[in-house]
CHARMM internal coordinates of N, CA and C (Angstrom, degrees):
IC EDIT
DIST 1 N 1 CA 1.3708
DIST 1 CA 1 C 1.5520
ANGL 1 N 1 CA 1 C 109.00
DIST 1 C 2 N 1.3174
ANGL 1 CA 1 C 2 N 114.28
DIHE 1 N 1 CA 1 C 2 N 138.73
DIST 2 N 2 CA 1.4577
ANGL 1 C 2 N 2 CA 119.59
DIHE 1 CA 1 C 2 N 2 CA 175.08
DIST 2 CA 2 C 1.5198
ANGL 2 N 2 CA 2 C 110.87
DIHE 1 C 2 N 2 CA 2 C -121.72
DIST 2 C 3 N 1.3177
ANGL 2 CA 2 C 3 N 115.22
DIHE 2 N 2 CA 2 C 3 N 151.65
DIST 3 N 3 CA 1.4460
ANGL 2 C 3 N 3 CA 122.99
DIHE 2 CA 2 C 3 N 3 CA 175.41
DIST 3 CA 3 C 1.4716
ANGL 3 N 3 CA 3 C 106.94
DIHE 2 C 3 N 3 CA 3 C -108.78
DIST 3 C 4 N 1.3299
ANGL 3 CA 3 C 4 N 115.05
DIHE 3 N 3 CA 3 C 4 N 144.73
DIST 4 N 4 CA 1.4774
ANGL 3 C 4 N 4 CA 125.48
DIHE 3 CA 3 C 4 N 4 CA 175.42
DIST 4 CA 4 C 1.5573
ANGL 4 N 4 CA 4 C 101.23
DIHE 3 C 4 N 4 CA 4 C -138.15
DIST 4 C 5 N 1.4352
ANGL 4 CA 4 C 5 N 107.69
DIHE 4 N 4 CA 4 C 5 N 154.85
DIST 5 N 5 CA 1.4668
ANGL 4 C 5 N 5 CA 118.17
DIHE 4 CA 4 C 5 N 5 CA 174.49
DIST 5 CA 5 C 1.4988
ANGL 5 N 5 CA 5 C 109.80
DIHE 4 C 5 N 5 CA 5 C -121.68
DIST 5 C 6 N 1.3169
ANGL 5 CA 5 C 6 N 121.08
DIHE 5 N 5 CA 5 C 6 N 148.84
DIST 6 N 6 CA 1.3684
ANGL 5 C 6 N 6 CA 130.35
DIHE 5 CA 5 C 6 N 6 CA 179.28
DIST 6 CA 6 C 1.5481
ANGL 6 N 6 CA 6 C 111.53
DIHE 5 C 6 N 6 CA 6 C -155.80
DIST 6 C 7 N 1.3307
ANGL 6 CA 6 C 7 N 117.41
DIHE 6 N 6 CA 6 C 7 N 119.44
DIST 7 N 7 CA 1.5092
ANGL 6 C 7 N 7 CA 120.02
DIHE 6 CA 6 C 7 N 7 CA -176.64
DIST 7 CA 7 C 1.5063
ANGL 7 N 7 CA 7 C 109.50
DIHE 6 C 7 N 7 CA 7 C 55.34
DIST 7 C 8 N 1.2002
ANGL 7 CA 7 C 8 N 121.44
DIHE 7 N 7 CA 7 C 8 N 42.74
DIST 8 N 8 CA 1.4876
ANGL 7 C 8 N 8 CA 125.92
DIHE 7 CA 7 C 8 N 8 CA -178.96
DIST 8 CA 8 C 1.4762
ANGL 8 N 8 CA 8 C 118.47
DIHE 7 C 8 N 8 CA 8 C 59.05
DIST 8 C 9 N 1.3377
ANGL 8 CA 8 C 9 N 114.34
DIHE 8 N 8 CA 8 C 9 N 19.44
DIST 9 N 9 CA 1.4053
ANGL 8 C 9 N 9 CA 121.34
DIHE 8 CA 8 C 9 N 9 CA 170.95
DIST 9 CA 9 C 1.4659
ANGL 9 N 9 CA 9 C 111.08
DIHE 8 C 9 N 9 CA 9 C -113.25
DIST 9 C 10 N 1.3052
ANGL 9 CA 9 C 10 N 115.70
DIHE 9 N 9 CA 9 C 10 N 136.17
DIST 10 N 10 CA 1.5158
ANGL 9 C 10 N 10 CA 119.67
DIHE 9 CA 9 C 10 N 10 CA -177.45
DIST 10 CA 10 C 1.5577
ANGL 10 N 10 CA 10 C 110.31
DIHE 9 C 10 N 10 CA 10 C -99.89
DIST 10 C 11 N 1.2372
ANGL 10 CA 10 C 11 N 113.57
DIHE 10 N 10 CA 10 C 11 N 139.73
DIST 11 N 11 CA 1.5246
ANGL 10 C 11 N 11 CA 129.23
DIHE 10 CA 10 C 11 N 11 CA 175.05
DIST 11 CA 11 C 1.4781
ANGL 11 N 11 CA 11 C 113.00
DIHE 10 C 11 N 11 CA 11 C -118.89
DIST 11 C 12 N 1.3889
ANGL 11 CA 11 C 12 N 111.80
DIHE 11 N 11 CA 11 C 12 N 145.14
DIST 12 N 12 CA 1.4259
ANGL 11 C 12 N 12 CA 115.56
DIHE 11 CA 11 C 12 N 12 CA 171.86
DIST 12 CA 12 C 1.4991
ANGL 12 N 12 CA 12 C 109.08
DIHE 11 C 12 N 12 CA 12 C -116.21
DIST 12 C 13 N 1.2657
ANGL 12 CA 12 C 13 N 111.94
DIHE 12 N 12 CA 12 C 13 N 135.02
DIST 13 N 13 CA 1.5250
ANGL 12 C 13 N 13 CA 118.66
DIHE 12 CA 12 C 13 N 13 CA -179.06
DIST 13 CA 13 C 1.5755
ANGL 13 N 13 CA 13 C 112.19
DIHE 12 C 13 N 13 CA 13 C -110.17
DIST 13 C 14 N 1.2687
ANGL 13 CA 13 C 14 N 114.04
DIHE 13 N 13 CA 13 C 14 N 129.84
DIST 14 N 14 CA 1.4464
ANGL 13 C 14 N 14 CA 123.49
DIHE 13 CA 13 C 14 N 14 CA -175.87
DIST 14 CA 14 C 1.5461
ANGL 14 N 14 CA 14 C 109.01
DIHE 13 C 14 N 14 CA 14 C -121.97
DIST 14 C 15 N 1.3634
ANGL 14 CA 14 C 15 N 113.38
DIHE 14 N 14 CA 14 C 15 N 119.84
DIST 15 N 15 CA 1.4695
ANGL 14 C 15 N 15 CA 116.05
DIHE 14 CA 14 C 15 N 15 CA -178.64
DIST 15 CA 15 C 1.6528
ANGL 15 N 15 CA 15 C 107.99
DIHE 14 C 15 N 15 CA 15 C -73.57
DIST 15 C 16 N 1.4094
ANGL 15 CA 15 C 16 N 103.48
DIHE 15 N 15 CA 15 C 16 N 144.57
DIST 16 N 16 CA 1.5010
ANGL 15 C 16 N 16 CA 108.45
DIHE 15 CA 15 C 16 N 16 CA 176.62
DIST 16 CA 16 C 1.4683
ANGL 16 N 16 CA 16 C 103.54
DIHE 15 C 16 N 16 CA 16 C -161.71
DIST 16 C 17 N 1.4655
ANGL 16 CA 16 C 17 N 114.46
DIHE 16 N 16 CA 16 C 17 N 162.37
DIST 17 N 17 CA 1.4354
ANGL 16 C 17 N 17 CA 121.53
DIHE 16 CA 16 C 17 N 17 CA 177.80
DIST 17 CA 17 C 1.5069
ANGL 17 N 17 CA 17 C 103.14
DIHE 16 C 17 N 17 CA 17 C -102.88
DIST 17 C 18 N 1.3114
ANGL 17 CA 17 C 18 N 118.50
DIHE 17 N 17 CA 17 C 18 N 128.53
DIST 18 N 18 CA 1.4515
ANGL 17 C 18 N 18 CA 127.49
DIHE 17 CA 17 C 18 N 18 CA 176.52
DIST 18 CA 18 C 1.5053
ANGL 18 N 18 CA 18 C 109.78
DIHE 17 C 18 N 18 CA 18 C -92.48
DIST 18 C 19 N 1.3358
ANGL 18 CA 18 C 19 N 120.43
DIHE 18 N 18 CA 18 C 19 N 140.92
DIST 19 N 19 CA 1.5065
ANGL 18 C 19 N 19 CA 120.44
DIHE 18 CA 18 C 19 N 19 CA -174.47
DIST 19 CA 19 C 1.5310
ANGL 19 N 19 CA 19 C 106.67
DIHE 18 C 19 N 19 CA 19 C -67.59
DIST 19 C 20 N 1.3034
ANGL 19 CA 19 C 20 N 119.21
DIHE 19 N 19 CA 19 C 20 N -35.27
DIST 20 N 20 CA 1.5154
ANGL 19 C 20 N 20 CA 119.52
DIHE 19 CA 19 C 20 N 20 CA -175.87
DIST 20 CA 20 C 1.5286
ANGL 20 N 20 CA 20 C 111.01
DIHE 19 C 20 N 20 CA 20 C -95.00
DIST 20 C 21 N 1.3624
ANGL 20 CA 20 C 21 N 121.18
DIHE 20 N 20 CA 20 C 21 N -43.39
DIST 21 N 21 CA 1.4509
ANGL 20 C 21 N 21 CA 123.57
DIHE 20 CA 20 C 21 N 21 CA -170.70
DIST 21 CA 21 C 1.4867
ANGL 21 N 21 CA 21 C 111.47
DIHE 20 C 21 N 21 CA 21 C -99.18
DIST 21 C 22 N 1.2124
ANGL 21 CA 21 C 22 N 122.82
DIHE 21 N 21 CA 21 C 22 N -4.20
DIST 22 N 22 CA 1.5611
ANGL 21 C 22 N 22 CA 122.82
DIHE 21 CA 21 C 22 N 22 CA 176.61
DIST 22 CA 22 C 1.4405
ANGL 22 N 22 CA 22 C 108.07
DIHE 21 C 22 N 22 CA 22 C 82.70
DIST 22 C 23 N 1.4524
ANGL 22 CA 22 C 23 N 114.58
DIHE 22 N 22 CA 22 C 23 N -150.33
DIST 23 N 23 CA 1.3933
ANGL 22 C 23 N 23 CA 118.79
DIHE 22 CA 22 C 23 N 23 CA -175.17
DIST 23 CA 23 C 1.5210
ANGL 23 N 23 CA 23 C 115.39
DIHE 22 C 23 N 23 CA 23 C -71.86
DIST 23 C 24 N 1.2766
ANGL 23 CA 23 C 24 N 119.14
DIHE 23 N 23 CA 23 C 24 N 150.87
DIST 24 N 24 CA 1.4478
ANGL 23 C 24 N 24 CA 124.63
DIHE 23 CA 23 C 24 N 24 CA 177.04
DIST 24 CA 24 C 1.5071
ANGL 24 N 24 CA 24 C 113.31
DIHE 23 C 24 N 24 CA 24 C 178.14
DIST 24 C 25 N 1.2904
ANGL 24 CA 24 C 25 N 118.34
DIHE 24 N 24 CA 24 C 25 N -157.40
DIST 25 N 25 CA 1.4705
ANGL 24 C 25 N 25 CA 122.00
DIHE 24 CA 24 C 25 N 25 CA -178.96
DIST 25 CA 25 C 1.5474
ANGL 25 N 25 CA 25 C 109.36
DIHE 24 C 25 N 25 CA 25 C -132.39
DIST 25 C 26 N 1.2831
ANGL 25 CA 25 C 26 N 116.73
DIHE 25 N 25 CA 25 C 26 N 146.35
DIST 26 N 26 CA 1.4735
ANGL 25 C 26 N 26 CA 125.70
DIHE 25 CA 25 C 26 N 26 CA 169.31
DIST 26 CA 26 C 1.5565
ANGL 26 N 26 CA 26 C 104.72
DIHE 25 C 26 N 26 CA 26 C -90.75
DIST 26 C 27 N 1.2544
ANGL 26 CA 26 C 27 N 117.81
DIHE 26 N 26 CA 26 C 27 N 136.53
DIST 27 N 27 CA 1.4202
ANGL 26 C 27 N 27 CA 126.53
DIHE 26 CA 26 C 27 N 27 CA -179.03
DIST 27 CA 27 C 1.5574
ANGL 27 N 27 CA 27 C 108.84
DIHE 26 C 27 N 27 CA 27 C -107.91
DIST 27 C 28 N 1.4150
ANGL 27 CA 27 C 28 N 115.65
DIHE 27 N 27 CA 27 C 28 N 117.80
DIST 28 N 28 CA 1.4709
ANGL 27 C 28 N 28 CA 123.35
DIHE 27 CA 27 C 28 N 28 CA 177.55
DIST 28 CA 28 C 1.4731
ANGL 28 N 28 CA 28 C 108.55
DIHE 27 C 28 N 28 CA 28 C -111.54
DIST 28 C 29 N 1.3461
ANGL 28 CA 28 C 29 N 117.02
DIHE 28 N 28 CA 28 C 29 N 136.01
DIST 29 N 29 CA 1.4834
ANGL 28 C 29 N 29 CA 118.09
DIHE 28 CA 28 C 29 N 29 CA 174.44
DIST 29 CA 29 C 1.5569
ANGL 29 N 29 CA 29 C 106.32
DIHE 28 C 29 N 29 CA 29 C -88.01
DIST 29 C 30 N 1.2651
ANGL 29 CA 29 C 30 N 119.32
DIHE 29 N 29 CA 29 C 30 N 138.16
DIST 30 N 30 CA 1.5075
ANGL 29 C 30 N 30 CA 127.78
DIHE 29 CA 29 C 30 N 30 CA -177.61
DIST 30 CA 30 C 1.4409
ANGL 30 N 30 CA 30 C 106.64
DIHE 29 C 30 N 30 CA 30 C -96.46
DIST 30 C 31 N 1.3293
ANGL 30 CA 30 C 31 N 119.08
DIHE 30 N 30 CA 30 C 31 N 138.26
DIST 31 N 31 CA 1.4641
ANGL 30 C 31 N 31 CA 127.29
DIHE 30 CA 30 C 31 N 31 CA 171.08
DIST 31 CA 31 C 1.4411
ANGL 31 N 31 CA 31 C 108.26
DIHE 30 C 31 N 31 CA 31 C -79.36
DIST 31 C 32 N 1.2616
ANGL 31 CA 31 C 32 N 111.99
DIHE 31 N 31 CA 31 C 32 N 166.52
DIST 32 N 32 CA 1.4473
ANGL 31 C 32 N 32 CA 117.50
DIHE 31 CA 31 C 32 N 32 CA -176.40
DIST 32 CA 32 C 1.5403
ANGL 32 N 32 CA 32 C 116.57
DIHE 31 C 32 N 32 CA 32 C -62.35
DIST 32 C 33 N 1.3681
ANGL 32 CA 32 C 33 N 114.76
DIHE 32 N 32 CA 32 C 33 N -25.05
DIST 33 N 33 CA 1.5017
ANGL 32 C 33 N 33 CA 121.63
DIHE 32 CA 32 C 33 N 33 CA 175.09
DIST 33 CA 33 C 1.5627
ANGL 33 N 33 CA 33 C 112.53
DIHE 32 C 33 N 33 CA 33 C -83.19
DIST 33 C 34 N 1.3227
ANGL 33 CA 33 C 34 N 116.67
DIHE 33 N 33 CA 33 C 34 N 0.11
DIST 34 N 34 CA 1.4395
ANGL 33 C 34 N 34 CA 124.04
DIHE 33 CA 33 C 34 N 34 CA -178.55
DIST 34 CA 34 C 1.4488
ANGL 34 N 34 CA 34 C 117.10
DIHE 33 C 34 N 34 CA 34 C 89.18
DIST 34 C 35 N 1.2561
ANGL 34 CA 34 C 35 N 118.57
DIHE 34 N 34 CA 34 C 35 N -2.54
DIST 35 N 35 CA 1.5107
ANGL 34 C 35 N 35 CA 120.09
DIHE 34 CA 34 C 35 N 35 CA 177.39
DIST 35 CA 35 C 1.5330
ANGL 35 N 35 CA 35 C 107.15
DIHE 34 C 35 N 35 CA 35 C -81.82
DIST 35 C 36 N 1.4166
ANGL 35 CA 35 C 36 N 116.08
DIHE 35 N 35 CA 35 C 36 N 155.46
DIST 36 N 36 CA 1.4385
ANGL 35 C 36 N 36 CA 118.36
DIHE 35 CA 35 C 36 N 36 CA -172.84
DIST 36 CA 36 C 1.5136
ANGL 36 N 36 CA 36 C 106.53
DIHE 35 C 36 N 36 CA 36 C -116.35
DIST 36 C 37 N 1.3428
ANGL 36 CA 36 C 37 N 112.85
DIHE 36 N 36 CA 36 C 37 N 158.74
DIST 37 N 37 CA 1.4100
ANGL 36 C 37 N 37 CA 120.88
DIHE 36 CA 36 C 37 N 37 CA 176.87
DIST 37 CA 37 C 1.6151
ANGL 37 N 37 CA 37 C 111.72
DIHE 36 C 37 N 37 CA 37 C -59.77
DIST 37 C 38 N 1.3866
ANGL 37 CA 37 C 38 N 117.12
DIHE 37 N 37 CA 37 C 38 N 157.01
DIST 38 N 38 CA 1.3703
ANGL 37 C 38 N 38 CA 116.57
DIHE 37 CA 37 C 38 N 38 CA -179.34
DIST 38 CA 38 C 1.5393
ANGL 38 N 38 CA 38 C 111.99
DIHE 37 C 38 N 38 CA 38 C -73.89
DIST 38 C 39 N 1.2541
ANGL 38 CA 38 C 39 N 120.27
DIHE 38 N 38 CA 38 C 39 N -29.66
DIST 39 N 39 CA 1.4555
ANGL 38 C 39 N 39 CA 121.46
DIHE 38 CA 38 C 39 N 39 CA 179.91
DIST 39 CA 39 C 1.5389
ANGL 39 N 39 CA 39 C 113.78
DIHE 38 C 39 N 39 CA 39 C -119.50
DIST 39 C 40 N 1.2185
ANGL 39 CA 39 C 40 N 123.04
DIHE 39 N 39 CA 39 C 40 N 146.94
DIST 40 N 40 CA 1.4474
ANGL 39 C 40 N 40 CA 124.33
DIHE 39 CA 39 C 40 N 40 CA -177.47
DIST 40 CA 40 C 1.4760
ANGL 40 N 40 CA 40 C 111.35
DIHE 39 C 40 N 40 CA 40 C -67.26
DIST 40 C 41 N 1.3750
ANGL 40 CA 40 C 41 N 120.55
DIHE 40 N 40 CA 40 C 41 N 154.16
DIST 41 N 41 CA 1.3166
ANGL 40 C 41 N 41 CA 120.22
DIHE 40 CA 40 C 41 N 41 CA 175.02
DIST 41 CA 41 C 1.5133
ANGL 41 N 41 CA 41 C 111.39
DIHE 40 C 41 N 41 CA 41 C -90.21
DIST 41 C 42 N 1.3022
ANGL 41 CA 41 C 42 N 117.27
DIHE 41 N 41 CA 41 C 42 N -19.03
DIST 42 N 42 CA 1.5735
ANGL 41 C 42 N 42 CA 123.18
DIHE 41 CA 41 C 42 N 42 CA 173.36
DIST 42 CA 42 C 1.4282
ANGL 42 N 42 CA 42 C 113.21
DIHE 41 C 42 N 42 CA 42 C -158.66
DIST 42 C 43 N 1.2847
ANGL 42 CA 42 C 43 N 113.31
DIHE 42 N 42 CA 42 C 43 N 163.40
DIST 43 N 43 CA 1.4841
ANGL 42 C 43 N 43 CA 120.72
DIHE 42 CA 42 C 43 N 43 CA 169.23
DIST 43 CA 43 C 1.5441
ANGL 43 N 43 CA 43 C 103.31
DIHE 42 C 43 N 43 CA 43 C -121.57
DIST 43 C 44 N 1.3159
ANGL 43 CA 43 C 44 N 111.07
DIHE 43 N 43 CA 43 C 44 N 131.22
DIST 44 N 44 CA 1.4359
ANGL 43 C 44 N 44 CA 119.91
DIHE 43 CA 43 C 44 N 44 CA -175.11
DIST 44 CA 44 C 1.4989
ANGL 44 N 44 CA 44 C 107.44
DIHE 43 C 44 N 44 CA 44 C -115.97
DIST 44 C 45 N 1.4223
ANGL 44 CA 44 C 45 N 123.80
DIHE 44 N 44 CA 44 C 45 N 108.38
DIST 45 N 45 CA 1.3465
ANGL 44 C 45 N 45 CA 123.18
DIHE 44 CA 44 C 45 N 45 CA -179.47
DIST 45 CA 45 C 1.5837
ANGL 45 N 45 CA 45 C 115.10
DIHE 44 C 45 N 45 CA 45 C -75.53
DIST 45 C 46 N 1.4064
ANGL 45 CA 45 C 46 N 117.43
DIHE 45 N 45 CA 45 C 46 N 154.29
DIST 46 N 46 CA 1.4156
ANGL 45 C 46 N 46 CA 113.51
DIHE 45 CA 45 C 46 N 46 CA 174.46
DIST 46 CA 46 C 1.5986
ANGL 46 N 46 CA 46 C 100.38
DIHE 45 C 46 N 46 CA 46 C -165.26
DIST 46 C 47 N 1.3224
ANGL 46 CA 46 C 47 N 117.66
DIHE 46 N 46 CA 46 C 47 N 160.85
DIST 47 N 47 CA 1.4429
ANGL 46 C 47 N 47 CA 124.53
DIHE 46 CA 46 C 47 N 47 CA -174.49
DIST 47 CA 47 C 1.6756
ANGL 47 N 47 CA 47 C 108.49
DIHE 46 C 47 N 47 CA 47 C -69.26
DIST 47 C 48 N 1.2539
ANGL 47 CA 47 C 48 N 111.39
DIHE 47 N 47 CA 47 C 48 N -19.41
DIST 48 N 48 CA 1.5717
ANGL 47 C 48 N 48 CA 114.55
DIHE 47 CA 47 C 48 N 48 CA 174.64
DIST 48 CA 48 C 1.5881
ANGL 48 N 48 CA 48 C 103.43
DIHE 47 C 48 N 48 CA 48 C -163.25
DIST 48 C 49 N 1.3059
ANGL 48 CA 48 C 49 N 116.70
DIHE 48 N 48 CA 48 C 49 N 169.82
DIST 49 N 49 CA 1.4319
ANGL 48 C 49 N 49 CA 122.55
DIHE 48 CA 48 C 49 N 49 CA -172.92
DIST 49 CA 49 C 1.5596
ANGL 49 N 49 CA 49 C 111.99
DIHE 48 C 49 N 49 CA 49 C -56.36
DIST 49 C 50 N 1.2913
ANGL 49 CA 49 C 50 N 117.96
DIHE 49 N 49 CA 49 C 50 N -43.14
DIST 50 N 50 CA 1.5169
ANGL 49 C 50 N 50 CA 119.26
DIHE 49 CA 49 C 50 N 50 CA -179.05
DIST 50 CA 50 C 1.4934
ANGL 50 N 50 CA 50 C 109.05
DIHE 49 C 50 N 50 CA 50 C -66.43
DIST 50 C 51 N 1.2565
ANGL 50 CA 50 C 51 N 121.32
DIHE 50 N 50 CA 50 C 51 N -34.84
DIST 51 N 51 CA 1.5326
ANGL 50 C 51 N 51 CA 120.87
DIHE 50 CA 50 C 51 N 51 CA 174.53
DIST 51 CA 51 C 1.4324
ANGL 51 N 51 CA 51 C 114.58
DIHE 50 C 51 N 51 CA 51 C -65.39
DIST 51 C 52 N 1.4236
ANGL 51 CA 51 C 52 N 117.39
DIHE 51 N 51 CA 51 C 52 N -35.95
DIST 52 N 52 CA 1.4300
ANGL 51 C 52 N 52 CA 123.25
DIHE 51 CA 51 C 52 N 52 CA -176.00
DIST 52 CA 52 C 1.5574
ANGL 52 N 52 CA 52 C 109.48
DIHE 51 C 52 N 52 CA 52 C -76.53
DIST 52 C 53 N 1.2865
ANGL 52 CA 52 C 53 N 114.50
DIHE 52 N 52 CA 52 C 53 N -32.55
DIST 53 N 53 CA 1.5645
ANGL 52 C 53 N 53 CA 121.34
DIHE 52 CA 52 C 53 N 53 CA 175.84
DIST 53 CA 53 C 1.5411
ANGL 53 N 53 CA 53 C 107.81
DIHE 52 C 53 N 53 CA 53 C -66.78
DIST 53 C 54 N 1.3394
ANGL 53 CA 53 C 54 N 117.37
DIHE 53 N 53 CA 53 C 54 N -47.32
DIST 54 N 54 CA 1.4553
ANGL 53 C 54 N 54 CA 119.81
DIHE 53 CA 53 C 54 N 54 CA 173.73
DIST 54 CA 54 C 1.5241
ANGL 54 N 54 CA 54 C 114.95
DIHE 53 C 54 N 54 CA 54 C -51.62
DIST 54 C 55 N 1.3716
ANGL 54 CA 54 C 55 N 114.00
DIHE 54 N 54 CA 54 C 55 N -52.18
DIST 55 N 55 CA 1.4032
ANGL 54 C 55 N 55 CA 125.03
DIHE 54 CA 54 C 55 N 55 CA -177.93
DIST 55 CA 55 C 1.6135
ANGL 55 N 55 CA 55 C 107.83
DIHE 54 C 55 N 55 CA 55 C -62.57
DIST 55 C 56 N 1.2489
ANGL 55 CA 55 C 56 N 116.75
DIHE 55 N 55 CA 55 C 56 N -36.07
DIST 56 N 56 CA 1.5445
ANGL 55 C 56 N 56 CA 120.42
DIHE 55 CA 55 C 56 N 56 CA 179.32
DIST 56 CA 56 C 1.5022
ANGL 56 N 56 CA 56 C 107.79
DIHE 55 C 56 N 56 CA 56 C -61.95
DIST 56 C 57 N 1.2851
ANGL 56 CA 56 C 57 N 116.69
DIHE 56 N 56 CA 56 C 57 N -44.11
DIST 57 N 57 CA 1.5138
ANGL 56 C 57 N 57 CA 119.06
DIHE 56 CA 56 C 57 N 57 CA 179.59
DIST 57 CA 57 C 1.5884
ANGL 57 N 57 CA 57 C 111.89
DIHE 56 C 57 N 57 CA 57 C -62.23
DIST 57 C 58 N 1.3183
ANGL 57 CA 57 C 58 N 116.20
DIHE 57 N 57 CA 57 C 58 N -39.25
DIST 58 N 58 CA 1.4695
ANGL 57 C 58 N 58 CA 118.83
DIHE 57 CA 57 C 58 N 58 CA 177.93
DIST 58 CA 58 C 1.5391
ANGL 58 N 58 CA 58 C 109.19
DIHE 57 C 58 N 58 CA 58 C -67.35
DIST 58 C 59 N 1.3965
ANGL 58 CA 58 C 59 N 117.37
DIHE 58 N 58 CA 58 C 59 N -42.35
DIST 59 N 59 CA 1.4114
ANGL 58 C 59 N 59 CA 125.54
DIHE 58 CA 58 C 59 N 59 CA 177.30
DIST 59 CA 59 C 1.4324
ANGL 59 N 59 CA 59 C 113.59
DIHE 58 C 59 N 59 CA 59 C -52.52
DIST 59 C 60 N 1.3668
ANGL 59 CA 59 C 60 N 114.60
DIHE 59 N 59 CA 59 C 60 N -49.89
DIST 60 N 60 CA 1.4937
ANGL 59 C 60 N 60 CA 123.71
DIHE 59 CA 59 C 60 N 60 CA -174.39
DIST 60 CA 60 C 1.4868
ANGL 60 N 60 CA 60 C 106.82
DIHE 59 C 60 N 60 CA 60 C -65.01
DIST 60 C 61 N 1.3804
ANGL 60 CA 60 C 61 N 119.68
DIHE 60 N 60 CA 60 C 61 N -35.97
DIST 61 N 61 CA 1.4660
ANGL 60 C 61 N 61 CA 121.05
DIHE 60 CA 60 C 61 N 61 CA -179.75
DIST 61 CA 61 C 1.5043
ANGL 61 N 61 CA 61 C 111.64
DIHE 60 C 61 N 61 CA 61 C -68.45
DIST 61 C 62 N 1.3239
ANGL 61 CA 61 C 62 N 119.07
DIHE 61 N 61 CA 61 C 62 N -37.18
DIST 62 N 62 CA 1.4945
ANGL 61 C 62 N 62 CA 123.16
DIHE 61 CA 61 C 62 N 62 CA 177.48
DIST 62 CA 62 C 1.3802
ANGL 62 N 62 CA 62 C 114.40
DIHE 61 C 62 N 62 CA 62 C -74.54
DIST 62 C 63 N 1.4112
ANGL 62 CA 62 C 63 N 120.37
DIHE 62 N 62 CA 62 C 63 N -39.72
DIST 63 N 63 CA 1.4663
ANGL 62 C 63 N 63 CA 121.33
DIHE 62 CA 62 C 63 N 63 CA -172.23
DIST 63 CA 63 C 1.5659
ANGL 63 N 63 CA 63 C 109.87
DIHE 62 C 63 N 63 CA 63 C -83.65
DIST 63 C 64 N 1.3538
ANGL 63 CA 63 C 64 N 113.92
DIHE 63 N 63 CA 63 C 64 N -31.22
DIST 64 N 64 CA 1.4482
ANGL 63 C 64 N 64 CA 121.76
DIHE 63 CA 63 C 64 N 64 CA -175.09
DIST 64 CA 64 C 1.4543
ANGL 64 N 64 CA 64 C 108.41
DIHE 63 C 64 N 64 CA 64 C -131.06
DIST 64 C 65 N 1.4215
ANGL 64 CA 64 C 65 N 115.82
DIHE 64 N 64 CA 64 C 65 N 75.10
DIST 65 N 65 CA 1.4914
ANGL 64 C 65 N 65 CA 117.31
DIHE 64 CA 64 C 65 N 65 CA 178.13
DIST 65 CA 65 C 1.3896
ANGL 65 N 65 CA 65 C 113.41
DIHE 64 C 65 N 65 CA 65 C -72.29
DIST 65 C 66 N 1.3156
ANGL 65 CA 65 C 66 N 118.20
DIHE 65 N 65 CA 65 C 66 N 157.92
DIST 66 N 66 CA 1.4536
ANGL 65 C 66 N 66 CA 122.15
DIHE 65 CA 65 C 66 N 66 CA -176.33
DIST 66 CA 66 C 1.5721
ANGL 66 N 66 CA 66 C 102.91
DIHE 65 C 66 N 66 CA 66 C -70.86
DIST 66 C 67 N 1.4043
ANGL 66 CA 66 C 67 N 112.24
DIHE 66 N 66 CA 66 C 67 N 149.21
DIST 67 N 67 CA 1.4866
ANGL 66 C 67 N 67 CA 115.78
DIHE 66 CA 66 C 67 N 67 CA 178.04
DIST 67 CA 67 C 1.4660
ANGL 67 N 67 CA 67 C 112.13
DIHE 66 C 67 N 67 CA 67 C -56.07
DIST 67 C 68 N 1.2727
ANGL 67 CA 67 C 68 N 118.92
DIHE 67 N 67 CA 67 C 68 N 139.02
DIST 68 N 68 CA 1.3745
ANGL 67 C 68 N 68 CA 120.04
DIHE 67 CA 67 C 68 N 68 CA 179.17
DIST 68 CA 68 C 1.5492
ANGL 68 N 68 CA 68 C 111.52
DIHE 67 C 68 N 68 CA 68 C -75.23
DIST 68 C 69 N 1.2660
ANGL 68 CA 68 C 69 N 112.50
DIHE 68 N 68 CA 68 C 69 N 142.00
DIST 69 N 69 CA 1.5289
ANGL 68 C 69 N 69 CA 119.36
DIHE 68 CA 68 C 69 N 69 CA -178.05
DIST 69 CA 69 C 1.5560
ANGL 69 N 69 CA 69 C 104.77
DIHE 68 C 69 N 69 CA 69 C -83.51
DIST 69 C 70 N 1.3155
ANGL 69 CA 69 C 70 N 113.34
DIHE 69 N 69 CA 69 C 70 N 127.40
DIST 70 N 70 CA 1.4676
ANGL 69 C 70 N 70 CA 119.74
DIHE 69 CA 69 C 70 N 70 CA 178.21
DIST 70 CA 70 C 1.5138
ANGL 70 N 70 CA 70 C 110.15
DIHE 69 C 70 N 70 CA 70 C -67.71
DIST 70 C 71 N 1.2971
ANGL 70 CA 70 C 71 N 116.97
DIHE 70 N 70 CA 70 C 71 N 141.91
DIST 71 N 71 CA 1.4199
ANGL 70 C 71 N 71 CA 122.92
DIHE 70 CA 70 C 71 N 71 CA 171.33
DIST 71 CA 71 C 1.5207
ANGL 71 N 71 CA 71 C 117.43
DIHE 70 C 71 N 71 CA 71 C -67.95
DIST 71 C 72 N 1.2487
ANGL 71 CA 71 C 72 N 115.28
DIHE 71 N 71 CA 71 C 72 N 126.72
DIST 72 N 72 CA 1.5172
ANGL 71 C 72 N 72 CA 114.82
DIHE 71 CA 71 C 72 N 72 CA 176.05
DIST 72 CA 72 C 1.4989
ANGL 72 N 72 CA 72 C 113.65
DIHE 71 C 72 N 72 CA 72 C -70.65
DIST 72 C 73 N 1.3394
ANGL 72 CA 72 C 73 N 110.62
DIHE 72 N 72 CA 72 C 73 N 136.19
DIST 73 N 73 CA 1.4942
ANGL 72 C 73 N 73 CA 117.22
DIHE 72 CA 72 C 73 N 73 CA 179.76
DIST 73 CA 73 C 1.5464
ANGL 73 N 73 CA 73 C 112.50
DIHE 72 C 73 N 73 CA 73 C -75.06
DIST 73 C 74 N 1.2418
ANGL 73 CA 73 C 74 N 120.63
DIHE 73 N 73 CA 73 C 74 N 140.68
DIST 74 N 74 CA 1.4407
ANGL 73 C 74 N 74 CA 123.25
DIHE 73 CA 73 C 74 N 74 CA -176.88
DIST 74 CA 74 C 1.4782
ANGL 74 N 74 CA 74 C 106.16
DIHE 73 C 74 N 74 CA 74 C -85.61
END
COOR INIT
IC SEED 1 N 1 CA 1 C
IC BUILD
């Protein structure tokens, strides 16, 4: 299992083989106390675990973009 962080939220990745999509990782959101949710929030497929982890980082950036910085008024 691997841990990744995005927008100050931690996620745990667990490798598994999906019947339809093949190898990949399940993405679990971690609570502040370190416990994880019962069910994954997503399955990210990849040809191997490293590829799935890289795709997970891209997926997190797309699905949970950083909050936009407000423009300062002049």
